[in-house]
C-alpha positions, 0 to 999 in steps of 0.5 A: 166409190172407194170407201176404204183403203187398207195397207198390208206392208208385210204381206200377211193379210193377202197375197199382194202379187196376185192381187196386183196382177188381178188389178192390172188385168182389170186396169188393162180392160178398162184402158181398152174400153176408154182408149180403143186402138192399136196402142192400148191393144199392144199393151199387156199386163206384163207391160203394166207390171214392168212400168209399175216396178220401174216407178217403184224402183225410182221412187223407193225411199222418197216421200211422195205427196198424192197432192202434188205431181212428183214427175 
């Protein structure tokens, strides 16, 4: 259960790129457990990073509610 969320907008508290890489690695492992098969097996952390970067570019400057589907 998530009990705390912390934001580090200026990167002074932790090395965000390293933390994100670890999070994406763990996400990929979980995905492979939940969605076995060639599609999931073909994904890499780099693929997830590129998708994340694309979404960040697309949404940059936009207010997005976590209670709605912006897509």
